[in-house]
C-alpha positions in Angstrom: -3.9 7.9 13.8 -0.2 8.6 14.4 2.5 8.4 17.0 2.6 11.9 17.6 -1.1 13.0 16.5 -4.2 12.1 15.4 -6.7 13.7 12.9 -10.2 14.0 14.1 -13.4 14.6 11.8 -17.1 15.5 13.2 -19.9 15.3 11.3 -22.9 17.4 12.3 -25.9 17.9 10.2 -24.1 17.0 7.3 -21.2 19.3 7.7 -17.9 18.0 8.9 -15.4 19.7 11.0 -11.7 18.8 11.1 -9.1 19.2 13.8 -5.7 17.8 14.5 -4.7 17.0 18.3 -2.0 15.5 20.1 -1.9 11.6 20.7 -1.5 12.4 24.4 -3.4 12.9 27.6 -3.4 16.9 26.8 -4.4 16.2 23.4 -7.5 14.1 24.6 -8.4 16.7 27.0 -8.5 19.2 23.6 -10.7 16.9 21.9 -13.1 16.7 25.1 -13.2 20.8 25.0 -13.8 20.6 21.3 -16.7 18.2 21.4 -18.0 20.3 24.4 -17.6 23.5 22.1 -19.3 21.9 19.4 -22.3 20.5 21.4 -21.8 17.2 20.0 -22.7 15.3 23.2 -22.4 11.4 23.1 -20.8 10.8 19.7 -19.8 7.3 18.2 -16.4 7.4 17.5 -14.9 5.7 14.8 -11.2 4.8 14.2 -8.9 2.1 12.3 -7.2 -0.8 13.9 -3.7 0.7 14.0 -1.9 -1.2 16.5 -1.1 0.5 19.6 -1.0 3.9 18.4 -5.0 4.4 19.0 -5.6 2.4 22.3 -5.2 5.3 24.5 -7.5 7.3 22.5 -10.0 4.7 22.5 -9.8 3.7 26.1 -10.3 7.6 26.9 -13.5 8.1 24.7 -15.1 4.8 26.1 -14.3 6.3 30.0 -15.9 9.5 28.7 -19.0 7.7 27.7 -19.0 7.9 24.2 -19.6 5.1 21.7 -16.4 3.8 20.1 -15.8 1.4 17.1 -12.2 0.2 16.1 -12.5 -1.1 12.3 -10.5 -3.1 10.3 -8.7 -0.6 8.0 -9.3 -2.8 4.9 -13.1 -2.1 5.6 -12.5 1.7 5.3 -10.3 0.8 2.1 -13.2 -0.7 0.7 -15.8 1.9 1.8 -13.5 4.5 0.1 -13.2 2.6 -3.2 -16.9 2.2 -3.4 -17.3 5.8 -3.0 -14.7 6.2 -5.7 -12.6 8.2 -2.7 -9.0 9.1 -4.6 -7.4 11.5 -2.2 -5.1 10.5 0.4 -4.6 12.8 3.0 -4.8 12.6 6.9 -7.8 15.2 6.7 -9.5 13.1 3.7 -9.0 9.9 5.7 -10.8 11.2 8.9 -13.6 12.3 7.1 -13.9 9.0 5.1 -14.0 7.2 8.3 -16.7 9.5 9.7 -18.9 8.9 6.9 -18.2 5.2 6.9 -19.1 5.3 11.0 -22.2 7.4 10.0 -23.4 5.0 7.2 -22.2 1.6 7.9 -23.0 1.9 12.0 -20.1 -0.5 12.8 -20.0 -2.7 16.1 -19.1 -1.2 19.3 -15.8 -2.1 20.8 -15.0 -2.5 24.5 -11.7 -2.2 26.5 -9.9 -5.5 27.0 -10.0 -6.6 30.7 -6.9 -5.4 32.2 -5.2 -8.9 32.9 -6.1 -9.9 28.9 -4.2 -6.3 28.3 -1.1 -7.2 30.6 -1.0 -10.5 28.9 -1.0 -9.1 25.4 1.7 -6.7 26.4 3.7 -9.5 27.8 3.4 -11.8 24.7 3.8 -9.4 21.9 7.2 -8.2 23.8 8.1 -12.1 23.9 7.6 -12.2 20.3 9.8 -9.0 19.6 12.6 -10.8 21.7 12.5 -13.7 19.5 12.3 -11.4 16.4 15.5 -9.9 17.7 17.2 -13.1 18.5 16.7 -14.4 15.4 17.9 -11.4 13.5 21.1 -11.5 15.6 21.6 -15.3 15.0 21.3 -14.5 11.3 23.9 -11.8 11.4 26.3 -14.1 13.1 25.8 -16.5 10.3 26.0 -14.1 7.4 29.8 -14.1 7.2 30.6 -11.1 9.6 34.1 -11.7 10.7 35.4 -8.5 12.8 36.5 -9.7 16.2 34.6 -7.1 18.1 31.3 -7.3 16.2 31.3 -11.0 16.5 31.7 -10.9 20.4 29.2 -8.2 20.5 26.8 -10.1 18.6 27.5 -13.3 20.7 27.0 -11.3 24.1 23.6 -9.7 22.6 22.3 -13.2 21.8 23.1 -14.2 25.1 21.4 -11.4 26.7 18.1 -12.1 24.2 18.3 -15.7 25.1 17.9 -15.1 29.1 15.4 -11.9 28.3 13.2 -14.8 26.4 13.4 -17.0 29.3 12.5 -14.0 31.5 9.6 -13.2 29.3 8.0 -16.8 29.2 8.2 -17.0 33.1 6.6 -13.9 33.5 3.7 -14.8 31.0 3.0 -17.9 32.9 3.3 -16.3 36.2 0.8 -13.7 35.1 -1.6 -16.4 34.0 -1.3 -18.5 37.1 -2.2 -15.0 39.1 -5.7 -15.0 37.4 -7.9 -18.3 38.0 -9.8 -17.6 34.9 -6.9 -17.5 32.5 -4.9 -20.3 34.2 -8.3 -22.4 33.7 -8.6 -21.3 30.2 -5.2 -22.0 29.6 -5.7 -25.6 31.0 -8.3 -25.8 28.8 -6.8 -25.2 25.4 -3.7 -27.3 26.3 -6.2 -30.3 26.2 -6.4 -29.5 22.3 -3.4 -31.5 20.8 -1.1 -29.2 19.0 -1.3 -26.4 21.6 1.2 -26.1 24.7 1.7 -23.6 27.4 3.1 -20.7 25.4 0.5 -21.1 22.2 -2.5 -21.1 24.6 -0.9 -17.9 26.6 -1.0 -16.3 23.2 -4.6 -17.4 22.0 -5.7 -15.9 25.2 -4.0 -12.8 24.7 -4.9 -12.2 20.9 -8.6 -13.5 21.0 -9.3 -11.4 24.2 -13.0 -11.9 25.4 -14.3 -14.8 23.6 -17.7 -13.5 24.4 -17.3 -10.7 22.1 -17.6 -13.3 19.1 -21.0 -14.8 18.2 -19.7 -17.8 16.4 -16.5 -19.8 15.3 -16.7 -18.4 11.7 -16.7 -15.0 13.1 -13.3 -15.7 15.1 -11.9 -17.0 12.0 -12.7 -13.9 10.0 -11.0 -11.8 12.6 -8.0 -13.7 12.1 -8.2 -13.4 8.6 -8.9 -17.0 8.0 -12.2 -17.1 6.5 -12.3 -18.5 3.0 -12.3 -15.9 0.2 -13.2 -17.1 -3.6 -13.6 -15.5 -6.7 -16.0 -16.5 -9.3 -17.7 -14.6 -12.2 -19.8 -16.4 -14.9 -18.2 -19.1 -16.9 -14.6 -17.6 -17.5 -13.3 -16.1 -14.2 -13.0 -19.1 -11.4 -9.9 -18.6 -9.1 -9.1 -20.9 -6.4 -10.5 -20.1 -3.0 -8.0 -18.7 -0.3 -8.0 -17.3 2.9 -8.6 -13.6 3.2 -5.9 -12.5 5.5 -8.0 -9.3 6.0 -7.8 -9.7 9.8 -4.9 -10.0 12.6 -1.7 -11.2 11.1 -0.2 -12.2 14.3 -3.1 -14.4 15.3 -2.3 -16.5 11.8 1.0 -16.5 12.9 0.3 -18.0 16.2 -1.9 -21.0 14.7 0.7 -21.9 11.6 3.2 -24.0 13.8 0.5 -25.7 16.1 -1.8 -26.4 13.3 1.0 -28.4 11.5 1.4 -30.5 14.7 -2.3 -30.8 15.0 -2.6 -32.0 11.5 -0.4 -35.3 12.3 -1.3 -36.0 16.4 -4.9 -34.1 16.5 -7.4 -36.9 15.8 -10.1 -34.4 14.7 -7.8 -32.3 12.5 -5.6 -35.2 11.1 -8.9 -36.8 9.8 -10.2 -33.5 8.1 -6.5 -32.9 6.7 -6.4 -36.5 5.1 -10.0 -35.6 3.3 -8.7 -32.4 2.0 -5.5 -34.3 0.8 -7.6 -37.2 -1.1 -9.5 -34.2 -2.5 -6.7 -33.1 -4.1 -5.9 -29.8 -1.9 -2.5 -28.4 -2.1 -0.2 -28.7 0.7 -0.3 -24.7 1.9 -4.4 -24.7 1.5 -4.5 -27.7 3.9 -2.3 -25.9 6.4 -4.5 -22.9 6.3 -7.6 -25.0 6.5 -5.9 -26.6 9.5 -5.4 -23.2 10.9 -8.9 -22.6 10.5 -10.3 -25.8 12.1 -7.9 -25.5 15.1 -9.2 -22.1 15.7 -12.9 -23.4 15.6 -11.9 -26.1 18.2 -10.5 -23.0 20.4 -13.6 -21.3 20.1 -15.7 -24.1 21.0 -13.7 -25.1 24.0 -13.6 -21.6 25.3 -17.4 -21.0 24.6 -18.5 -24.1 26.4 -15.5 -24.6 29.0 -15.2 -28.1 28.2 -12.2 -29.7 27.3 -11.2 -31.3 23.9 -13.1 -34.5 23.2 -10.7 -36.9 21.0 -13.6 -39.4 20.2 -16.3 -36.2 19.3 -16.1 -37.5 15.8 -16.7 -41.2 17.1 -19.5 -40.0 19.1 -21.0 -38.0 16.6 -21.2 -41.0 14.3 -22.9 -43.2 16.5 -25.6 -40.5 17.5 -26.4 -39.8 13.9 
């Protein structure tokens, strides 16, 4: 998938057909006609998760009645390595994805509900504005001395500051418009360490909680699942998080996990045990992020608020 084009590979009876289409509505229409000319019927379309470039195509194929899978690019990469795949061209990659889809039958994708899709766009726009704001502040502190440049940077900082305030207000107004979003935000805010904005970001990035069967699956989606390397008696590496998931979701959880490690009774006790067992500081933070995400899953799934006495009650019950 690219901004302007995408490569399509269609496997029929072991034969692969390749065409390049425009990544726009006209190109989607040509893709439809091409599939009809090949008598493909309903297909299982598979694409890599490449940010926003593939969203419109995935939604088009879904509306057309095709099965759609949106796969982590690392899965495709690992599959290609297992096949000793060496060519790195758009055509070769498209064929590899088609082969992966046929052999692995990845899970099916569904479009986000419109209100979640809009919330995700608002949240990501806020992040863009905050990034630009920090970049301009850094420029101002970098030693720039030209009067016009300093004035322009300050004006841009003032504009970005106001834009950030407006974006935050738009996010909250959007959430307040939808009762389910508002209710879920209130539930998440019962977790010590999670405020209004973090709750909004989590709801935007997680999407439909029903698409995850359990908390470990959600942790893997965020790339917070543990990954160890052991072989025989000589190869033993420290267990780390895989980072094979949504980096923005990990970014969202970092500061709340640090706050929760001090003020959330469940995560505080969890972090203390890790520290007593000799875990390193960053390993503890990563574990706190994963634990926090597990709490988020449980609360959204059960629709029950955070219980600070959960551990005490569990010990009494046992």
